[in-house]
C-alpha positions as CSV (number, residue, x, y, z in Angstrom):
1,X,-3.6,-2.7,32.0
2,X,0.2,-2.2,31.5
3,X,-0.1,-2.2,27.7
4,X,-0.1,1.4,26.8
5,X,1.5,3.9,24.4
6,X,1.4,7.6,25.0
7,X,2.3,10.7,23.0
8,X,4.8,12.7,25.0
9,X,5.6,16.1,23.5
10,X,7.7,17.2,26.5
11,X,10.9,15.1,25.7
12,X,11.3,15.4,22.0
13,X,9.2,17.0,19.2
14,X,6.4,14.6,18.3
15,X,7.8,12.0,20.7
16,X,6.1,8.6,20.9
17,X,7.0,6.3,23.9
18,X,5.9,2.8,24.7
19,X,5.4,0.8,27.9
20,X,7.8,-2.0,28.6
21,X,5.2,-4.6,27.7
22,X,3.3,-3.8,24.5
23,X,1.0,-5.9,22.4
24,X,-0.3,-3.7,19.6
25,X,-3.5,-5.7,19.0
26,X,-4.5,-5.2,22.6
27,X,-3.8,-1.5,22.4
28,X,-5.7,-1.0,19.2
29,X,-8.8,-2.8,20.5
30,X,-8.9,-3.3,24.2
31,X,-8.5,0.3,25.3
32,X,-11.7,1.3,23.4
33,X,-13.6,-1.2,25.5
34,X,-12.0,0.1,28.7
35,X,-13.0,3.6,27.6
36,X,-16.7,2.6,27.4
37,X,-16.8,2.6,23.6
38,X,-18.0,-1.0,23.2
39,X,-21.2,0.0,21.3
40,X,-19.4,2.3,18.9
41,X,-19.5,1.1,15.3
42,X,-16.0,0.6,13.8
43,X,-16.5,-1.5,10.7
44,X,-19.3,-1.0,8.1
45,X,-19.6,-3.2,5.0
46,X,-21.5,-3.1,1.7
47,X,-23.3,-6.3,2.9
48,X,-25.0,-4.3,5.7
49,X,-22.7,-5.5,8.5
50,X,-22.1,-2.9,11.3
51,X,-19.4,-4.2,13.7
52,X,-19.0,-2.6,17.0
53,X,-15.8,-2.4,19.1
54,X,-17.4,-5.0,21.4
55,X,-18.0,-7.5,18.6
56,X,-14.5,-6.8,17.3
57,X,-13.0,-7.4,20.7
58,X,-14.9,-10.6,21.3
59,X,-14.2,-12.1,17.9
60,X,-10.5,-11.2,18.0
61,X,-10.3,-12.9,21.4
62,X,-12.2,-16.0,20.3
63,X,-9.9,-16.3,17.2
64,X,-6.8,-15.9,19.4
65,X,-8.1,-18.5,21.8
66,X,-9.0,-21.0,19.0
67,X,-5.4,-20.7,17.7
68,X,-3.9,-21.2,21.1
69,X,-6.1,-24.3,21.7
70,X,-4.7,-25.8,18.5
71,X,-1.4,-26.0,20.3
72,X,0.5,-23.7,17.9
73,X,3.9,-22.6,18.9
74,X,4.3,-19.0,19.9
75,X,5.6,-17.0,17.0
76,X,4.1,-19.3,14.4
77,X,3.2,-17.7,11.2
78,X,-0.5,-17.5,10.2
79,X,-0.9,-17.1,6.4
80,X,-4.0,-14.9,5.7
81,X,-5.6,-14.8,2.2
82,X,-8.8,-13.1,3.2
83,X,-10.8,-10.4,1.3
84,X,-11.7,-7.0,2.9
85,X,-14.2,-8.1,5.5
86,X,-14.5,-8.2,9.3
87,X,-12.9,-11.6,9.4
88,X,-9.7,-10.1,8.2
89,X,-9.6,-8.0,11.3
90,X,-10.4,-11.0,13.5
91,X,-7.7,-13.1,11.9
92,X,-5.0,-10.5,11.8
93,X,-5.5,-9.0,15.3
94,X,-6.4,-12.3,16.9
95,X,-3.1,-13.8,15.7
96,X,-1.1,-10.9,17.1
97,X,-3.0,-10.9,20.5
98,X,-2.5,-14.6,20.8
99,X,1.3,-14.4,20.2
100,X,1.4,-15.4,16.6
101,X,2.6,-13.6,13.5
102,X,0.0,-12.9,10.8
103,X,1.1,-12.9,7.2
104,X,-1.6,-11.3,5.0
105,X,-0.9,-11.7,1.3
106,X,-2.3,-10.6,-2.1
107,X,-5.7,-12.2,-2.8
108,X,-5.5,-12.1,-6.6
109,X,-2.6,-14.4,-7.2
110,X,-2.2,-17.9,-8.6
111,X,-1.5,-21.3,-7.1
112,X,2.3,-21.1,-7.8
113,X,2.4,-17.8,-5.9
114,X,0.6,-19.2,-2.9
115,X,2.9,-22.2,-2.9
116,X,5.8,-19.8,-2.6
117,X,4.2,-18.0,0.4
118,X,3.4,-21.3,2.1
119,X,6.9,-22.5,1.8
120,X,8.7,-19.2,2.4
121,X,6.7,-18.4,5.5
122,X,6.7,-22.0,6.8
123,X,3.3,-21.1,8.2
124,X,1.6,-23.0,11.0
125,X,-1.9,-22.2,9.7
126,X,-3.7,-20.9,6.7
127,X,-6.9,-18.8,6.9
128,X,-8.5,-18.0,3.6
129,X,-11.8,-16.8,2.0
130,X,-13.7,-19.6,0.2
131,X,-13.7,-17.8,-3.2
132,X,-9.9,-18.2,-3.4
133,X,-10.1,-22.0,-3.0
134,X,-9.5,-22.7,-6.7
135,X,-6.0,-21.3,-6.4
136,X,-5.2,-22.1,-2.7
137,X,-6.2,-25.7,-2.7
138,X,-3.9,-26.7,-5.5
139,X,-1.2,-24.6,-3.8
140,X,-1.6,-26.6,-0.6
141,X,-1.4,-29.9,-2.5
142,X,1.7,-28.9,-4.5
143,X,3.6,-27.1,-1.7
144,X,6.4,-28.9,0.1
145,X,5.3,-27.3,3.3
146,X,1.9,-28.2,4.8
147,X,0.3,-25.9,7.4
148,X,-0.9,-27.7,10.6
149,X,-4.4,-26.7,9.8
150,X,-6.5,-24.6,7.4
151,X,-9.6,-22.5,7.9
152,X,-11.8,-21.7,4.9
153,X,-14.1,-18.8,5.6
154,X,-17.5,-18.6,4.0
155,X,-19.6,-15.5,3.2
156,X,-22.2,-15.9,5.9
157,X,-19.7,-16.3,8.8
158,X,-20.7,-19.8,9.6
159,X,-17.2,-21.3,9.2
160,X,-15.7,-18.6,11.5
161,X,-18.4,-19.2,14.2
162,X,-17.9,-23.0,14.0
163,X,-14.1,-22.6,14.3
164,X,-14.4,-20.3,17.4
165,X,-17.4,-21.9,19.0
166,X,-16.7,-22.8,22.6
167,X,-13.7,-20.5,22.8
168,X,-13.8,-17.6,25.3
169,X,-14.5,-14.0,24.5
170,X,-11.7,-12.9,26.8
171,X,-8.0,-13.3,26.1
172,X,-4.9,-12.1,28.0
173,X,-2.6,-10.6,25.4
174,X,0.6,-12.4,24.7
175,X,3.5,-10.6,26.4
176,X,5.5,-8.6,23.8
177,X,7.8,-5.6,23.5
178,X,7.5,-2.8,21.1
179,X,10.4,-4.1,18.9
180,X,9.3,-7.7,18.8
181,X,8.3,-9.4,15.6
182,X,4.6,-8.7,15.0
183,X,3.5,-9.4,11.4
184,X,5.0,-9.9,8.0
185,X,4.0,-8.1,4.8
186,X,5.3,-9.3,1.4
187,X,6.4,-6.7,-1.1
188,X,4.3,-6.3,-4.2
189,X,6.9,-7.8,-6.5
190,X,7.4,-4.7,-8.7
191,X,11.0,-5.9,-9.3
192,X,10.7,-9.6,-9.0
193,X,9.9,-12.2,-6.3
194,X,8.1,-10.8,-3.2
195,X,10.2,-10.3,0.0
196,X,8.6,-10.6,3.5
197,X,9.2,-7.4,5.5
198,X,9.1,-8.3,9.2
199,X,7.4,-5.5,11.2
200,X,7.4,-4.8,14.9
201,X,4.5,-4.1,17.4
202,X,5.3,-0.3,17.4
203,X,5.2,0.1,13.6
204,X,1.4,0.5,13.2
205,X,1.4,3.1,16.1
206,X,4.2,5.2,14.5
207,X,2.4,5.3,11.1
208,X,-1.0,5.9,12.6
209,X,0.3,8.9,14.5
210,X,2.7,10.3,11.9
211,X,0.6,9.7,8.7
212,X,-2.9,9.1,10.0
213,X,-3.2,11.8,12.6
214,X,-0.6,14.4,11.8
215,X,-0.9,14.4,8.0
216,X,-4.4,13.2,7.1
217,X,-6.1,14.6,10.2
218,X,-7.8,11.3,11.1
219,X,-9.7,11.3,14.4
220,X,-12.7,9.6,16.1
221,X,-15.2,11.3,13.8
222,X,-13.6,10.4,10.5
223,X,-14.9,7.6,8.2
224,X,-12.2,6.0,6.0
225,X,-12.7,4.2,2.7
226,X,-9.7,2.8,0.9
227,X,-9.7,1.4,-2.6
228,X,-6.4,-0.1,-1.7
229,X,-6.9,-3.5,-0.1
230,X,-6.1,-4.6,3.5
231,X,-3.5,-7.2,2.4
232,X,-0.8,-4.6,1.7
233,X,0.8,-1.8,3.7
234,X,-1.1,1.2,2.3
235,X,-4.5,-0.4,2.8
236,X,-3.7,-1.9,6.2
237,X,-3.0,1.5,7.5
238,X,-6.0,3.2,5.8
239,X,-8.5,0.6,6.8
240,X,-7.2,-1.1,10.0
241,X,-4.6,0.7,12.1
242,X,-5.7,4.3,11.4
243,X,-9.3,3.9,12.4
244,X,-8.5,1.6,15.4
245,X,-5.8,4.0,16.6
246,X,-8.2,7.0,16.6
247,X,-11.6,5.3,17.2
248,X,-12.9,6.4,13.8
249,X,-14.8,4.1,11.4
250,X,-13.9,2.3,8.2
251,X,-16.0,1.2,5.2
252,X,-15.1,-2.2,3.7
253,X,-16.0,-3.2,0.2
254,X,-14.7,-6.6,-1.0
255,X,-15.5,-6.0,-4.6
256,X,-12.9,-5.1,-7.2
257,X,-12.4,-1.3,-7.0
258,X,-13.8,0.3,-10.2
259,X,-15.1,3.8,-10.8
260,X,-18.6,2.4,-10.5
261,X,-18.2,0.4,-7.3
262,X,-16.2,3.2,-5.6
263,X,-18.8,5.7,-6.5
264,X,-21.6,3.5,-5.2
265,X,-19.8,2.8,-1.9
266,X,-19.0,6.5,-1.4
267,X,-22.5,7.5,-2.2
268,X,-23.9,5.0,0.4
269,X,-21.5,5.7,3.3
270,X,-20.2,9.2,2.6
271,X,-16.7,8.8,3.9
272,X,-14.6,11.7,5.0
273,X,-11.3,10.2,3.8
274,X,-10.8,8.4,0.5
275,X,-7.5,6.6,-0.2
276,X,-6.9,5.8,-3.9
277,X,-4.2,5.3,-6.5
278,X,-3.5,7.3,-9.7
279,X,-5.0,4.7,-12.0
280,X,-8.3,4.8,-10.2
281,X,-8.5,8.6,-10.1
282,X,-7.7,8.7,-13.9
283,X,-10.5,6.2,-14.6
284,X,-13.0,7.9,-12.4
285,X,-12.3,11.2,-14.3
286,X,-12.6,9.4,-17.6
287,X,-15.6,7.1,-17.0
288,X,-17.8,8.9,-14.5
289,X,-19.9,12.1,-15.2
290,X,-18.4,13.8,-12.1
291,X,-20.7,16.8,-12.5
292,X,-23.4,14.4,-11.5
293,X,-21.5,12.8,-8.7
294,X,-21.7,14.4,-5.2
295,X,-18.4,14.2,-3.3
296,X,-19.1,17.1,-1.0
297,X,-18.8,14.8,2.0
298,X,-15.1,14.2,1.3
299,X,-12.5,16.1,3.3
300,X,-9.3,14.3,2.2
301,X,-8.2,12.4,-0.9
302,X,-4.9,10.6,-0.9
303,X,-2.8,8.8,-3.6
304,X,0.0,6.3,-3.4
305,X,1.5,3.4,-5.3
306,X,2.7,5.4,-8.3
307,X,3.6,9.1,-8.5
308,X,0.6,11.3,-9.3
309,X,0.9,13.2,-12.6
310,X,0.4,17.0,-12.1
311,X,-2.2,17.1,-14.8
312,X,-4.3,14.4,-13.0
313,X,-4.1,16.5,-9.8
314,X,-5.3,19.6,-11.6
315,X,-8.2,17.8,-13.4
316,X,-9.4,16.2,-10.2
317,X,-9.2,19.5,-8.2
318,X,-10.9,21.4,-11.0
319,X,-13.8,19.0,-11.1
320,X,-14.2,18.2,-7.4
321,X,-12.6,21.1,-5.6
322,X,-10.5,18.6,-3.6
323,X,-6.7,18.3,-3.6
324,X,-5.3,14.9,-3.9
325,X,-2.5,14.4,-1.3
326,X,0.2,12.4,-3.1
327,X,2.9,10.7,-1.2
328,X,5.3,7.8,-1.1
329,X,5.5,4.9,1.2
330,X,6.7,1.3,1.1
331,X,6.0,-2.1,2.4
332,X,9.2,-1.8,4.4
333,X,8.2,1.5,6.0
334,X,4.5,0.4,6.4
335,X,3.0,3.7,5.2
336,X,3.9,7.1,4.0
337,X,7.3,8.6,4.8
338,X,7.0,11.6,2.4
339,X,3.6,13.3,1.7
340,X,1.9,16.4,0.7
341,X,-0.3,18.0,3.4
342,X,-3.7,19.7,3.4
343,X,-3.1,23.2,2.3
344,X,0.5,22.4,1.5
345,X,0.6,20.8,-1.9
346,X,3.1,21.2,-4.6
347,X,1.7,19.4,-7.7
348,X,4.1,16.9,-9.2
349,X,5.9,16.4,-6.0
350,X,5.6,13.6,-3.4
351,X,5.5,16.3,-0.7
352,X,7.8,16.8,2.3
353,X,9.3,14.4,4.8
354,X,7.2,13.3,7.7
355,X,8.2,13.9,11.4
356,X,10.3,11.0,12.7
357,X,11.6,10.1,9.3
358,X,15.0,10.9,7.9
359,X,16.3,10.9,4.3
360,X,19.4,10.9,2.2
361,X,19.7,11.2,-1.6
362,X,23.0,9.6,-2.7
363,X,24.9,8.6,-5.9
364,X,26.0,5.2,-7.0
365,X,28.9,5.3,-4.5
366,X,26.7,6.3,-1.5
367,X,27.8,9.9,-1.5
368,X,25.2,12.6,-0.8
369,X,24.3,14.5,-4.0
370,X,23.9,18.3,-4.1
371,X,20.4,19.7,-3.6
372,X,18.4,19.7,-6.8
373,X,20.3,16.7,-8.3
374,X,18.7,13.3,-8.5
375,X,19.9,10.2,-6.7
376,X,18.9,7.1,-4.8
377,X,16.6,7.8,-1.9
378,X,17.5,6.3,1.5
379,X,15.1,6.5,4.5
380,X,15.6,5.9,8.2
381,X,12.6,5.5,10.5
382,X,11.1,3.8,13.6
383,X,8.4,2.2,11.5
384,X,10.8,0.4,9.2
385,X,10.9,-3.4,9.0
386,X,13.8,-5.0,10.9
387,X,14.6,-7.5,8.2
388,X,13.3,-9.6,5.3
389,X,11.9,-13.0,6.4
390,X,14.1,-15.9,5.4
391,X,16.2,-13.7,3.2
392,X,19.5,-12.5,4.9
393,X,21.1,-11.6,1.5
394,X,18.4,-9.1,0.5
395,X,18.3,-7.8,4.1
396,X,22.0,-7.0,4.0
397,X,21.7,-5.4,0.5
398,X,18.7,-3.2,1.3
399,X,18.9,-2.4,5.0
400,X,22.3,-0.9,5.9
401,X,23.2,0.8,9.2
402,X,19.6,1.7,9.8
403,X,19.0,3.2,6.3
404,X,16.6,1.6,3.9
405,X,17.5,1.5,0.3
406,X,14.0,2.4,-1.2
407,X,15.0,1.6,-4.8
408,X,13.6,5.0,-5.9
409,X,15.3,7.9,-7.6
410,X,14.4,11.3,-6.2
411,X,15.5,14.9,-6.1
412,X,14.9,17.4,-3.3
413,X,14.2,21.1,-4.2
414,X,15.2,24.1,-2.2
415,X,11.9,24.3,-0.4
416,X,12.1,20.7,0.9
417,X,9.8,19.0,-1.6
418,X,10.7,15.6,-3.0
419,X,10.2,14.9,-6.7
420,X,10.0,11.3,-8.0
421,X,12.1,10.5,-11.0
422,X,11.5,6.7,-11.2
423,X,12.7,3.4,-9.8
424,X,16.5,3.2,-9.7
425,X,16.4,0.3,-12.3
426,X,14.0,2.4,-14.5
427,X,16.2,5.4,-15.0
428,X,17.8,5.6,-18.4
429,X,20.7,7.5,-19.9
430,X,19.8,9.1,-23.2
431,X,22.6,10.9,-24.9
432,X,24.7,10.6,-21.8
433,X,22.2,12.4,-19.6
434,X,20.0,10.7,-17.0
435,X,16.3,10.7,-18.0
436,X,13.3,10.1,-15.7
437,X,10.5,7.9,-17.2
438,X,8.0,9.7,-14.9
439,X,8.7,13.1,-16.5
440,X,7.9,11.7,-19.9
441,X,4.8,9.8,-18.6
442,X,3.5,13.0,-17.0
443,X,3.8,14.8,-20.3
444,X,2.0,12.1,-22.1
445,X,-0.8,12.2,-19.5
446,X,-1.4,15.8,-20.4
447,X,-2.5,14.7,-23.9
448,X,-6.3,14.5,-24.2
449,X,-6.3,11.0,-25.8
450,X,-4.1,9.4,-23.1
451,X,-5.5,7.5,-20.1
452,X,-2.2,6.0,-18.8
453,X,1.4,5.7,-20.0
454,X,4.6,3.9,-19.0
455,X,8.1,4.6,-20.4
456,X,11.1,2.3,-20.5
457,X,14.5,2.5,-22.0
458,X,15.1,0.5,-25.3
459,X,18.2,0.2,-27.5
460,X,17.9,1.4,-31.1
461,X,19.7,-0.2,-34.1
462,X,23.0,1.4,-33.0
463,X,22.7,0.0,-29.4
464,X,21.9,3.5,-28.0
465,X,19.2,3.7,-25.3
466,X,16.1,5.8,-26.1
467,X,12.6,6.1,-24.5
468,X,9.8,3.7,-25.5
469,X,6.3,4.5,-24.5
470,X,3.4,2.1,-23.7
471,X,0.1,4.0,-23.8
472,X,-3.4,3.1,-22.8
473,X,-5.8,5.3,-24.8
474,X,-9.1,6.6,-23.6
475,X,-10.7,5.5,-26.8
476,X,-9.3,2.5,-28.6
477,X,-10.5,3.9,-32.0
478,X,-7.5,6.3,-31.7
479,X,-5.1,3.4,-32.0
480,X,-3.4,4.3,-35.3
481,X,-0.1,5.6,-36.5
482,X,-1.4,9.2,-36.7
483,X,-1.9,9.2,-32.9
484,X,1.6,8.0,-32.4
485,X,3.0,10.9,-34.5
486,X,0.7,13.3,-32.6
487,X,2.0,12.1,-29.2
488,X,5.6,12.2,-30.4
489,X,5.2,15.9,-31.5
490,X,3.4,16.6,-28.3
491,X,6.3,15.3,-26.2
492,X,8.9,17.2,-28.4
493,X,7.2,20.5,-27.6
494,X,7.0,20.0,-23.9
495,X,10.2,18.1,-23.1
496,X,13.9,18.5,-23.6
497,X,14.7,17.3,-27.2
498,X,16.4,14.1,-26.2
499,X,13.5,12.9,-24.0
500,X,10.7,12.3,-26.5
501,X,9.7,8.6,-27.0
502,X,11.1,7.1,-30.2
503,X,8.6,4.2,-30.2
504,X,4.9,4.0,-29.1
505,X,3.0,0.8,-28.3
506,X,-0.7,1.0,-27.6
507,X,-2.0,-1.5,-25.1
508,X,-5.3,-2.3,-23.3
509,X,-3.7,-2.1,-19.9
510,X,-0.4,-1.8,-18.1
511,X,1.0,-4.5,-15.9
512,X,0.8,-3.4,-12.3
513,X,1.3,-4.7,-8.8
514,X,-1.6,-4.9,-6.3
515,X,-0.5,-1.5,-5.0
516,X,-0.9,0.1,-8.4
517,X,2.8,0.3,-9.2
518,X,3.7,-0.2,-12.9
519,X,5.8,-3.3,-13.4
520,X,8.2,-1.8,-16.0
521,X,10.4,-4.9,-15.9
522,X,7.5,-6.9,-17.4
523,X,7.3,-4.3,-20.2
524,X,11.1,-4.8,-20.8
525,X,10.6,-8.5,-20.8
526,X,7.7,-8.2,-23.3
527,X,9.9,-6.2,-25.7
528,X,12.7,-8.7,-25.5
529,X,10.3,-11.5,-26.1
530,X,8.7,-9.9,-29.1
531,X,12.0,-9.2,-30.9
């Protein structure tokens, strides 16, 4: 089968080369069948499903054939609003293998959001889990764009079997090249409306090799469990492309990830690799009696979405003996481009640059800043999206001469470790000096009463910008003025004098995207609306 990728170390360091014809869905699934691994279990679920490569192969092919028999035009978008379950794999990979472009989107949105996705993607078809019907059906009715057909999946698989009944279990992969459009992932909306990043067939291979294999050590014997869902980039790599690339296994749990559900799932399946976010790690430390939780089976823990506070890293390692590998990735780059490594962790940093990725840190005029100074982070890579769907203005603004404007402010130390300072729009000038909200948040997190914190800039009565802190307390009984004074004094003793928060607001939770990123623009809007 002329549909291969190979790792060639002879030409360039860590080189990855592709065949002329390359369909990534075929590569990720078909080669395991050809290698005689059809009986190997690849997907396990909390509902007791064990899906082998053979079942995956056949259902991917049936779904692809069913789409083709509907007469959809090649390259048509297939909007996917499906929970973490085997049918997500069938829909996503079946679309790609059949020559269509899957568009998985957030499953916890509202009808108006789905109307936007329906119209912006101009999708040919919609596949969704039945539990999301209350939001999707009004969206379909209200949207100016109507997909040619919809498929509503039920929990027992009957709808999928009915849709694919009579369609063959063999499918010749649609001809494609490594750089052809393959799938679209919408950004999480941390700064406004989502943007559809258009990814190519090669991108999942690049990230699987660079992040999955070379950083996290994933292989055919690993078992992945990701609290991050399949519908966005971090979860798609953790749960789909990494295990399929290496032949390892993945555990799927469609329940909302909480300390209790995550602990239950890990206790049942004993994964080797756990992919979390800072908020979840913090809540696990706060809500579980970890001295009674056995995590000895874990080899790797990773974190993404928001920068990991050093104190959280320390507390987790002290209690479990496991280092959390923090890193940064993006929807546009598909997975991590900077990460800490096993045995090579600098707490508080995002780690070092991955092979095949290139960086610049620049000032407002695009000039490289001296080492150790903060600036805007630019990234160039082979896994980067080639454009934003239906959005040439944002494409031109964000993707310039092969460099992606990440929107993050970073500094690089003398040892090659990157330190997150905040989103470009979140940085504040206090007393004429640039101030990082993350530095203040990390200090607040060290306080024993604080579960989470987010800091924004706010103008005082003289119009001068000062830090304002939103704090989630571990115990709401501590919500009183005395706690605010205690936190203010705590920050004054651990930060430069101008950095301490002038105002504290105690909240039950912080607004976040599905990837765990704090939506500070919503906090700023809240403050404006309350004045």
